[in-house]
C-alpha positions in Angstrom: 31.6 8.2 -21.0 34.0 7.1 -18.1 33.5 8.8 -14.2 35.3 9.2 -11.7 34.3 9.1 -8.2 36.7 10.5 -5.9 36.8 10.5 -2.0 38.8 13.0 -0.9 39.9 14.8 2.2 42.5 12.3 2.6 46.6 12.5 3.1 48.5 10.2 0.6 51.7 8.4 1.3 54.5 7.0 -1.1 56.3 7.2 -3.9 55.1 7.7 -7.8 57.2 7.2 -10.9 56.3 9.8 -13.8 55.4 8.1 -17.1 57.2 8.6 -20.3 56.2 12.8 -21.7 53.3 12.3 -23.7 54.7 15.3 -26.0 57.6 13.5 -26.4 56.5 10.5 -27.7 54.0 11.9 -30.4 57.0 13.5 -31.8 59.8 10.6 -31.7 57.3 8.3 -32.9 56.1 10.1 -35.7 59.8 10.7 -36.6 59.8 6.4 -37.2 58.6 7.4 -40.4 62.0 8.6 -41.6 63.8 5.7 -41.7 63.1 2.1 -43.2 65.5 0.8 -40.8 64.1 -1.0 -37.2 63.9 1.6 -34.3 63.1 1.0 -31.1 61.6 3.6 -28.7 61.7 2.9 -24.9 59.4 4.6 -21.9 56.8 5.1 -24.0 53.5 6.2 -22.0 50.4 3.8 -22.1 47.8 6.6 -23.1 45.0 7.8 -25.4 46.6 10.0 -27.6 49.8 7.6 -28.0 47.9 5.0 -28.9 46.0 6.4 -31.3 49.1 7.0 -33.1 50.1 4.2 -32.9 47.2 2.5 -34.6 47.7 5.2 -37.2 51.3 4.0 -38.0 50.3 0.4 -37.9 47.6 1.0 -40.9 50.4 2.9 -42.7 51.7 -0.7 -42.6 54.5 0.3 -40.1 55.6 -3.2 -38.6 54.9 -3.1 -34.5 56.1 -5.1 -32.0 55.9 -4.5 -28.2 58.4 -5.4 -26.6 57.7 -5.2 -22.7 54.9 -3.0 -21.2 56.4 0.3 -22.6 59.2 -0.4 -25.4 58.2 -0.9 -29.2 60.0 -1.7 -32.2 59.1 -0.3 -35.4 59.9 -0.9 -39.0 58.6 1.6 -41.5 60.0 0.0 -44.9 56.5 -1.0 -46.7 54.1 2.4 -46.1 51.3 2.6 -47.9 51.3 6.0 -48.6 47.7 5.3 -50.9 45.9 5.2 -46.8 45.9 8.5 -46.4 43.1 9.2 -49.0 41.1 6.3 -47.2 37.9 8.0 -45.1 39.3 5.3 -42.3 42.9 7.6 -42.0 40.8 11.2 -42.2 38.4 9.6 -39.0 41.6 8.4 -37.0 44.0 10.9 -37.4 41.2 14.2 -37.2 40.8 12.0 -33.5 44.0 13.7 -31.9 45.9 16.7 -32.4 49.4 14.4 -32.3 48.3 13.5 -35.8 49.9 16.6 -37.1 53.4 15.3 -36.4 53.8 13.3 -38.8 53.3 15.2 -42.2 57.2 16.3 -42.0 58.2 12.8 -42.2 55.9 12.1 -44.7 56.3 14.9 -46.9 60.6 14.4 -46.6 60.7 11.0 -47.2 57.2 10.7 -49.9 56.8 13.9 -50.9 53.5 14.3 -49.8 51.0 14.5 -47.1 47.4 14.5 -45.7 46.3 15.5 -42.6 42.5 16.2 -41.8 41.8 19.1 -39.4 43.7 17.6 -36.0 41.3 17.7 -32.7 42.6 17.7 -29.1 41.8 20.3 -26.3 39.3 22.6 -26.3 41.6 25.7 -25.3 41.5 28.0 -27.5 42.7 28.8 -30.8 46.2 26.6 -31.6 47.0 27.7 -35.3 48.8 25.4 -37.9 50.4 28.6 -39.6 54.2 27.7 -38.4 54.2 24.0 -39.7 52.6 24.9 -43.1 54.7 28.1 -43.2 57.4 26.0 -42.9 56.8 23.6 -45.2 56.6 25.9 -47.8 59.5 27.7 -47.4 61.8 24.5 -48.1 59.3 23.9 -51.2 56.6 22.1 -50.9 52.9 23.4 -52.3 49.8 23.7 -49.2 46.4 23.4 -49.9 43.9 23.4 -47.4 40.3 21.8 -49.0 38.2 23.7 -47.0 34.8 21.4 -47.8 36.5 18.5 -46.2 39.1 20.5 -43.7 41.6 18.4 -45.1 45.6 20.0 -44.9 47.3 19.1 -48.1 51.0 19.6 -48.6 53.3 17.7 -51.8 56.6 18.3 -53.3 59.5 17.0 -55.7 62.2 19.0 -54.8 62.3 20.3 -51.4 65.5 22.4 -50.7 66.9 24.1 -47.2 66.6 27.2 -47.0 66.9 29.9 -44.8 63.7 30.9 -42.0 63.0 33.1 -38.7 59.4 31.4 -37.3 56.3 33.8 -36.1 56.2 32.2 -33.1 58.5 29.4 -31.2 55.8 26.4 -32.0 57.3 23.1 -30.1 55.0 21.2 -32.5 56.0 23.3 -35.9 59.3 23.6 -35.0 59.4 19.6 -35.0 57.5 19.1 -37.8 60.2 21.8 -39.6 62.8 19.5 -38.2 61.8 16.2 -39.6 61.2 17.9 -42.8 64.7 19.6 -43.4 66.8 16.6 -42.2 66.3 15.2 -45.6 66.0 18.1 -47.9 68.8 19.1 -50.2 71.2 21.7 -48.7 71.5 23.6 -45.3 68.0 24.8 -43.2 68.7 27.3 -40.5 65.8 27.9 -38.8 65.7 31.1 -35.8 63.2 31.3 -33.2 62.7 27.7 -32.8 61.5 26.2 -29.9 64.5 24.2 -27.7 62.1 22.2 -25.2 63.4 19.6 -24.2 61.1 17.4 -26.1 63.0 19.3 -29.2 66.2 18.3 -28.1 65.4 14.6 -27.8 64.3 14.4 -31.2 67.1 16.2 -32.7 69.5 14.1 -30.3 67.1 11.1 -31.9 67.5 12.4 -35.2 70.9 12.4 -34.8 71.8 9.4 -33.6 69.9 8.3 -37.2 72.4 10.2 -39.3 71.0 13.8 -39.7 73.4 16.4 -39.1 72.4 18.8 -36.9 73.8 21.4 -34.4 72.8 24.0 -32.2 70.7 21.7 -30.4 69.0 23.0 -27.2 69.5 26.5 -28.7 66.6 28.7 -30.7 68.8 28.4 -33.9 69.3 25.4 -35.5 71.1 24.8 -38.4 70.3 21.4 -40.2 72.4 20.2 -43.5 70.1 17.7 -45.1 71.2 13.8 -45.8 69.3 11.4 -48.4 69.2 8.8 -45.6 68.4 8.2 -42.3 69.3 4.9 -40.3 67.9 3.2 -37.0 68.3 3.6 -33.9 67.3 3.2 -30.1 65.6 6.2 -27.9 64.8 6.0 -24.5 61.8 8.9 -24.3 62.3 11.7 -21.0 60.1 11.5 -17.5 56.7 13.8 -18.2 57.7 16.8 -16.8 54.2 17.7 -16.6 53.1 14.6 -14.9 55.8 16.0 -12.2 54.5 19.0 -11.9 50.8 17.5 -10.9 52.6 15.2 -8.2 54.2 18.3 -7.0 50.8 20.0 -6.5 49.3 16.7 -5.2 51.4 16.5 -2.9 51.1 20.0 -1.4 47.0 20.2 -1.8 46.1 17.0 -0.1 49.0 17.4 2.4 50.6 14.4 1.5 54.4 13.6 1.5 55.3 11.8 -2.0 58.3 10.9 -3.3 58.3 11.4 -7.6 61.1 8.3 -8.7 63.7 9.0 -11.5 62.6 12.7 -13.0 65.8 14.3 -14.8 65.9 16.7 -12.5 68.4 18.7 -15.0 65.4 18.5 -17.7 62.7 20.0 -15.4 63.4 23.9 -15.9 61.6 26.5 -14.2 59.0 24.1 -12.7 60.6 23.2 -9.2 61.6 26.7 -9.3 57.9 27.6 -9.6 56.4 25.7 -7.2 58.5 26.7 -4.4 57.4 30.4 -5.0 54.2 29.0 -3.7 55.0 27.8 -0.3 55.6 24.2 -1.3 58.8 22.6 0.4 60.8 20.6 -2.1 63.8 18.6 -1.5 65.9 16.8 -4.4 67.6 13.5 -3.6 69.8 12.2 -6.1 67.4 11.9 -9.6 64.3 12.3 -7.2 61.6 14.7 -5.7 60.9 14.5 -2.1 58.0 16.5 -0.9 56.9 16.3 2.5 53.5 16.3 4.4 52.9 20.6 5.0 50.0 21.4 6.8 50.2 25.1 4.8 52.4 27.0 2.5 52.9 30.3 1.6 53.0 32.1 -1.7 55.9 34.7 -1.9 55.7 37.8 -3.1 57.8 40.1 -5.4 60.4 41.6 -3.7 59.2 44.8 -3.6 56.1 43.4 -1.9 54.0 43.3 -5.1 51.3 40.2 -5.4 53.2 37.2 -7.2 52.7 37.0 -11.0 53.1 33.4 -13.0 52.9 33.1 -16.4 53.7 31.1 -19.3 56.6 31.7 -21.4 58.7 29.4 -24.6 61.3 27.4 -22.5 63.0 27.9 -20.7 60.4 29.8 -19.6 57.4 28.0 -17.8 55.7 26.0 -19.5 51.9 26.8 -19.9 50.8 23.5 -19.8 51.1 23.7 -16.0 49.4 26.7 -15.3 46.3 24.8 -14.7 47.9 22.8 -12.0 49.3 25.9 -10.2 46.0 27.6 -10.2 43.9 24.7 -8.6 47.1 24.5 -6.2 46.9 28.5 -5.0 43.6 28.3 -4.0 44.5 26.5 -0.9 47.6 28.4 -0.5 48.3 31.3 2.0 48.6 34.3 -0.3 47.5 35.5 -3.3 48.5 35.3 -6.5 47.7 36.5 -10.2 47.8 33.4 -13.0 48.6 35.0 -16.7 48.0 31.9 -19.6 48.7 34.1 -22.7 48.1 31.4 -25.0 45.3 30.1 -25.0 42.4 32.0 -24.6 40.2 29.3 -23.2 42.4 27.2 -21.1 41.2 29.1 -17.7 37.6 28.6 -18.0 37.3 25.8 -16.2 38.3 27.8 -12.6 34.1 28.1 -12.3 33.8 24.6 -11.1 36.5 25.4 -8.6 34.8 28.7 -7.9 32.1 26.2 -7.3 33.8 24.2 -4.6 34.5 27.6 -3.3 37.6 28.4 -4.2 38.3 32.3 -4.5 39.3 33.5 -7.8 38.4 35.9 -10.0 38.5 35.5 -13.4 40.1 39.3 -14.8 39.5 38.0 -18.9 39.9 34.6 -20.8 43.9 35.1 -20.2 44.2 35.7 -16.4 42.9 35.0 -13.1 43.7 35.9 -9.6 44.0 33.4 -6.9 43.0 34.4 -3.1 44.4 31.3 -1.3 42.1 29.5 1.3 45.4 28.1 3.5 43.3 25.2 4.3 41.2 26.9 6.6 37.8 26.3 4.4 37.7 22.8 2.5 36.7 22.6 -1.0 32.9 21.4 -1.2 32.6 18.1 -3.3 30.6 18.9 -6.6 30.1 16.9 -9.8 32.3 18.1 -12.8 33.1 17.5 -16.6 36.9 17.3 -17.6 37.3 20.2 -20.5 40.7 18.9 -21.5 43.7 16.8 -20.1 45.5 19.5 -18.1 42.2 21.0 -16.4 40.7 17.5 -16.1 43.7 16.4 -14.0 43.6 20.2 -12.1 39.8 18.6 -11.4 41.1 15.9 -10.2 43.2 17.1 -7.7 40.5 19.8 -6.3 38.9 16.9 -5.8 41.5 14.9 -3.5 41.6 17.5 -1.4 37.5 18.2 -1.0 35.6 17.4 2.2 33.5 14.7 0.4 32.7 12.3 -2.9 33.5 14.5 -6.4 32.2 13.5 -9.4 34.1 13.8 -12.6 32.4 12.7 -15.5 34.5 12.7 -19.3 38.0 11.4 -17.6 38.8 10.2 -20.9 39.8 13.7 -21.8 42.5 13.1 -18.5 43.4 9.9 -20.0 44.6 11.0 -23.1 47.8 12.5 -21.1 47.6 10.7 -17.9 48.3 6.5 -17.7 46.6 5.1 -15.3 45.8 8.0 -13.0 43.3 6.1 -10.5 45.5 2.9 -10.4 48.2 4.9 -9.6 47.1 7.3 -7.5 45.4 4.6 -5.4 48.4 3.1 -4.2 49.7 5.9 -2.6 46.5 5.9 -0.5 43.9 8.0 -3.2 40.3 6.8 -3.2 39.3 7.0 -6.9 36.3 4.9 -8.1 36.3 4.4 -12.1 33.0 4.0 -13.2 
């Protein structure tokens, strides 16, 4: 288990370039299984979850070549489908939640798919019903082996259909799309997730020959095709990392330029951080955050306390609520953070409270933050990263603390952030990996 030793209280200055989007990468890399032809993907982040998925595809006999630091070519013309029954596959695919994304492509092209109960963040229940109900509606048979915790789907004749999703699940929508593009007939998906990740997946599939209309909306129409070709695709910059860098600049009183952010795809992210009083300047396709001695939370227009909550796109992404919470703890004013989706995601606030933050955990989903306005610096402490987003939030708190903090289990951070210690050290941070 790796550890960060973090020297806090240092003002940073410089430029940061966001990595490729983790959530998009897991989807589009899985989509290469739909075609036997060569597919090139650019801007792939070098992070643990993505690397495990690429290794998993290698084990399935996908031909993979790394062209440069972030570009890979894939050719899935000789898939070893029998590997799905191996113990090695069960162990490796169960170690990351993103492995669920290969089920749709395998089902569409080979008529079957297996996956053990996925791993990932310990942030509460993350049900997979949307995925498998969607597969069943397309004609697949579903079986769950409780003893071995294995999910199985199979189908001889997938057919398009109309479906209304119970929840706008991003990964569930992606999996259903990747199955439907090779089903016979027409599929309509209503209440589909429409995040930029889904838009990117649909655009990639369209370039491969898929027939998809309604991209960017919550109503998708898909006409199945019998074969998909190769393509070249470029992954968007990671909007969660961009939001993390905005928060980093504010809480450490730093001047940071975030390069090449694809601003039009950030949705409400700049708006929500602006509500915390953070100055955000758009310069071309870059974001400039000037050094601020303080930032003041806005109230609602009737004077009531600001509430920031997550919602399906184009609402605010739940992956940034942990960052919002820690950044607000050094703001001027108060805010209610309402995490609707995951009931365990706010439990890391006890570490912030140990550091001196004034936070009231109202229940598993809501926390009230009374900002310290930088009048009282966080106290350094020793903590353990529980998940990707909370881990980075704790790293931000450590960078703002008065002294040296220790963060254990930073492998959780590595799952979603590429060389975060090296990149932040390049603009003045002092983070030592042990």
